[in-house]
N, C-alpha and C positions, 0 to 999 in steps of 0.2 A: 743325651741324658741317660739312656739305658746302658750304653757302653760304659759311661762313667761309673754307674752303680755296680757294674759287674766287677770292676777292680777295687772300688772304694769299700764295698761291704766286707769282702774278705780281709782287707787291710785293717779295718776297724776291729773286726772280730779277733784278728791276730794280736793287735795291740792290747785289746782288753784282756785276752787270755794271758799274754806275757806279763801284763801288769799284775794280774791276780796271782800268778805263780811266783813272780820275782819280788813283789813289793809288799804284799799283804802281811800285816803284823797286827798284834793285839794293840789297839791305839790307847794304851793306858799311860805309858810314859812314866816319868819319875814321880809325877804328882798323883797321889791316890787319896781316897777318902781316909784311909788309915794314917797316911803321913800328914795330911792336912784336912782335918774335919771342917775347917772354915771354907774350904775351896768351893762348895756348891753356891754359897752366897756370893762370893766374888764372881763366879762364872755367870750367874744369873744377872748380876749387876752390870757386868761388861757387855753381855749379850743384849740386854734390854736397851742399854745406851747405844749400842751399835745399831739396833733396829731403829732407834730414833734418828741416828745419823743417816741411815739408809733412806728413811722417809723424807729427809731433806731434799732428795732428788725430786720429789713432787713439788716442793717449794720452789726450787730453781726452775722447774719446767713451767709452773704457773707464772712466776715473776717474769721470766724471759718472754713467754708468749704474750703476757699482758702488755709489756712494753714494746712489742713488735706488732706488725700489721696482720690483718685477717688472712692475707694470702700466704703467710709463712708459718702459721700455727702448727699445721701437721708436721712440717719439717722440724720445728723445734721440739715437738713431742718425740719424734723419731730420734733426734740427736741425743736428747736426755735419756731416752730408753737405752740406746746403744752405748752411751757412756758407761752405764752401769753394767750392761752385759759384757762389753769388751773388757772393761776394767776387772770384772769378776774373774774372767777366764785368764787374761794375761797376767794379772797379779798373782793368782794362784800358781800358774805354771812357771813363771820366771821372776816377776817383780819382788815377791816376798824373799826369795833367796838372795837377790841383790841387796835388799834393804836390811834384812835381819839375819841372814845366814852366815854367821861368823863375821870375820873381818880380814881383809887383805890390805895391809899397810894404811888403814884408815880410809880407804877409798870405796870399797864395796864388799858385799858378802860373796861367799864362794860355795855355799852348800844349801841344800833344801829345795833343789829343783823338783817341781811337780809334787812337793810336800811328801816325799817318800822316805823310806828308811827311818831314822830316828825322828824325822819331822812328821811322820804319821803318828801323831801324839795329840792327846786332848788339849794340852796347854799350848802347843804350837798352832794347832788349828784355831784355837780361841784368839791368839795373838794375830794370826793371819787375817781372820775375819775383821778384827778391829782395825787393822791397818788398811784392809781392803776398802772399807766404806769411806775412809779418808781419801784413799786414792781416787775413787770414783768422784768424790766431791771436787778434788783438784781438777780433774778432767772436765767436769761439766761446766765449770766457771768459764772456760774458754768459749763455749758455744754462744754465750751472750755477746761477747766482744766481736765475733765474726758473723753475727746473725744476718740473715736475709740476702746473702750473696755468695756463700761458700758452697762448692759442690759437695754432695753428700759423700762421695767416695774419698774425697780429701779429708773429710771429717773422720772417717774410719781410720785412716793411716795416722793422723795426728793423735787420735785417742789411744792407739796402740803405743805410740812413742811415749806419751805421758805415763801410761800404765807400766811400761816395761823398763824405761830408762830414766826419764826426767824426774818423776816423783820418787821412785825407789832410791836412786843414788843420792840425791840431796837428803832424803829422809834418813839414809844410812849415816850420812855425815853428822846429823844432829841426834837422831833417835836410836841408831843402830850401833853406836860405839865408834863412829867415824871421827875424822880429824877435827871437825868443828867442835865436837863435844869435848875434845881434849886440849883445847887452847889453854895456854898458861895464864889465863885471866879469869878470876872468879871461879865459876863452875864450868867454864867453857861456854860456848854459845848455847843458850837454852830457849826453849819454845814449848810451853806447857802443852798446848792442844793444837797448835798448827797455824798461827798467824802467818808464819813463813813457810813451813813445810807444805801446807795445804793451800792457803789462800794467795800468798804472794807468788807461789809457783804458778797457779792458775791465772792470776792476774797478768803476769809478765809474759807468759806464753801467749795469752790473749792479745797483749800489746803487739807482739811480733806478728801474730796472725792478722790483726787489723791493719798493720802497716803494709804487709805483703799483698793482701787481698784488695786493699783500697776502699774508699768510701762508697756508700750506696749511691745509686743514681738519684740526683735531685737533692743530695745532702748539702752540696755547696754550689752557690750561684755567685760567680765572680769572686770566689774565695771566701765568701761570707757563709758561715754555717746556718742552715735552715732547720727549724724544728720539724721532725717527722713523728707525729704523735702515735703512740701505741693504740691498739684497738680496744683494750679493756683494763681500765685502772682497777676495777673490782678484782679481776683475776690477779693482777700484780699484787694487790693488797693481801689477797688470800695467800699468795706465795710467800710474802714476807712473814705473815703470822705463822705459817708452817715452818719456815726457816727458824724463826725465833723460838718456837716450841722445840724443834729438833736440836737447837743449840744447847738445851738443857741436858741432852745426852752427850753432845760433842765435847763440852768443857768439863762438867763434873765427872763424866765417864773416863776422862783421861787420867784420873787418879789410879785407874785399873785396880782399885781395891775398895770394896764396899765398907771397909772398916776405917777409912780415912774420913774423919768427921769434917775435914776441910771442905767436903762437898757442899756444905751449906754456904760457906763464904764464896765458893766458886759460883754457885747458882745465883746468889744475890749480886755479885759483881757483874756477871753476865747480863743480868736483867737491867741493872743500873746503866751500864755503858750503852746498851741498845736504846733505852729511853732517852738518855742524854743526846745521843747522836741524832735521833729523830727530831727532837725539839730544836736543836741548834741548826740543823739543815733546813728545817721549815722556816726558821727565823731568818737565816741567811738569804734564802730565796725571796722572802717577803721584803727584806731591806733592799734587795737588788731590783726586784721587778714590781713590787707593790701587790703581788699575788701570793696567796698561801698555797704553794706548790706541793701537793700531796705526793707526787712522784718523787720529789727530792726528799721529803720526809721519810718515805719508804726506804730509799737508798741510804738515808742517814742512819736508820735503825740497823741495817745490815752492816754499814761501815763501823758502827759502834761495836757490833758483835764480832766483826773481824778483828778489830784492834784489841779487844779485851781477851781474845783467845790465847795469845802468848802469855800475858801476865796475870791471868785470872786467879791463879792459886797463890800469887805472891804479893798481892796488893790489898790495901784497905778499901772500904766502900767509897770514901770520898775521892780516892785516887781513880777508882773505876769511873766515877762520874766525869772527872777531868779528862781521862783518856777517851771517853765517849764523846765529850764536847769537842775536843781537838779533832777527833776522827771525823765528826760531822762537818766541821769547817774544811778540813783537808779534802774530804770527798768532794765538796761543792767546788772548791778552788781547782781541784784536779780535773773534774769534768770539764770545766770551762777551759783549762789549760790545753787538754788534749783536743777538745772540740775546735779551738782556735788554731790548731796546728795541723788540721786536715786529717786527724785520726778519728775515724767514725766508730764509735762504740755505742750501739743502740741501747744497751741497758746499763751502761756505766760500770761494767765489770772491772775494767782496768783500774779505775779510781777506787772503787769500793774494796776490791780484794788485793790489788797490787799496792797502791799507795798506802792504804790503811793497814795492810799486812805488814809493811815495813815499819810503820809507826808503832804497831803493836810490839814488834821486836825491840825497838828502841825504848819503849816504855818500861820494859823489864829492867833495863839498866838504870832507869831513873827512879822508879817507884817501888821496886821490890823491897819489902819491909823487914826482911831478916827473920821471919817467924816460921818459915816453911822450907823444907829441904828440896833437893833436886829430884822431882818425881817421887818415887816411893822411898827414897833415901832420906832419912831424917836429919842428916848432917853431912856436909856443911849446909848452912842456910843461904838462900839467895838474898843478897843485900845490894840495893841500888845506891846511886849517888846521893839522892835526897835523904837517905837514912844512914848516912855515914859509911857507906861501903866503898867510897872512893870511886875511881874511874875504871877499876878492873873489869867489872861486869859490863859496864857501858862499852868499853873497848871491844870486848868479845861480841857484844850484840852488833856493833857497827861493822865488824869484820863479817859477821853473818849476813848483814844487810847487803854489803857489797857483793859477796859471793852469790847470794840468791838471785840478785838482779842479773849479774853476768851469766850465771848458769841458766836460769829460766828463760830470759830474753834471748840469750845466745843460742841455746839449743832449739828454742821455739822458732827462731828466725831461720836456722839451718833447715829444720824440718819443712816449714812452709815454703821456703825458697826453693828447696830441691823439688818439692811437689809441683810448684808453679812452673819451674823450668822444664820438668819432665812431661807433665800433661795439662798444666793450667788448672788453677784451683778455683777460678771464678766462673760463675755462670755467665751466659751471654746477656747483653742488655735486653734483648727481647724476652728471655726467660726471667730476668729480674723484674721486668714490668708486669709480666703475667703472674709471677709468684712461684716459689719453689714447691708449694703444695701440689700444683698441677704439673709442673714440668719435671720434678724429681720423683714425685710419689703418685701422681694421678688421683689424688684423694684430697679434695678441699676440706678443711675443718668445719667450714660453715657453707655447705653447698647451696643453701637458699639465698645467701647474701654475697657470695664471692664476686659475682659480676658487678655488684654495686660498690664494692670496697677495695678496688685494686689500688 
């Protein structure tokens, strides 16, 4: 350790010194108070919304921990913490440049590494932070799909891959001026706040991870899926309420402009879809089992939130309800579909974020009402099939759906499979029975009860 520090400390000091001499500039950029007196309001609006999105990490942590067992709670807290930490560093250093740093043939960005030069700018830093909290959200979704059996070091590597490559490059295709946003249909593929760019990415990388790592011990007996109850429905419910609250930053904040009065419609649509998703998922579970399954209702609320994220600015309130209702049904059917095919997803992340993320993208092509432009551009307006817009926007959305599934699942499968072949990503059966809290971290979340709740 001492030998390591002897060469590491001088290296760090040298890098810091070089950075100060070579890269330091006055971070004012083109946007100044004189040029844009309204800038402070927009900056505060975007930052406050970004803070809400960052707080959604707490929601995901509570939801995942509640739906999993006592012996793995510390592990889930660690994974959600590291998602944000790794995402923050990797996206700042590399991810933002690939996503928003110019454009190379519609495929990826080519400048802005380490946010230096002209990227050391107040506006660029603001945009980077906004995209960063979305990046961390995409990464943390996967932790639920592979919960309770994935090695912690494998999680580190996968989180880096999402933050550096998988999220930024697809994000560039849609939000950074890439090829999907330039399709010759409608406005090109559009996704207002990330049903695809954030949620479907996380959901289908999670699908790849769940397939490679395999189901938990005891999940299937003679091929029949068995229920493995989580340890705290109260914790899961708290997580959903935090997520619901954070989504009022996620969606309205994606206007990136405090002066867009459309934020009221976006907020209402977000709320309606979540409520509709929760109600219909609860009803679907009751019709199937005769029980009012609160866990399904919680996932139904998140499914509605995921689905409305892409079309939230472009649809009327009644359409938001329909989108949420369909999302709740799709989530319930999708959970059963994957469960019956040997894909163990302890928290339903694949169905909630993957399946309903694709539905959200499709909904834009159906329900966009032609009254709002493409992000901050006031014209042309996004118009879906049901409002006389024809099939153009719908075709663009379908292309985006196909691309995101192939990209997210394909890249996720490659990452997880390479790790599995190289060092093995799954803990041993003995470690799984004891729990990751003890075997990976040496710290049970509930030391007084861990022996009774294995």
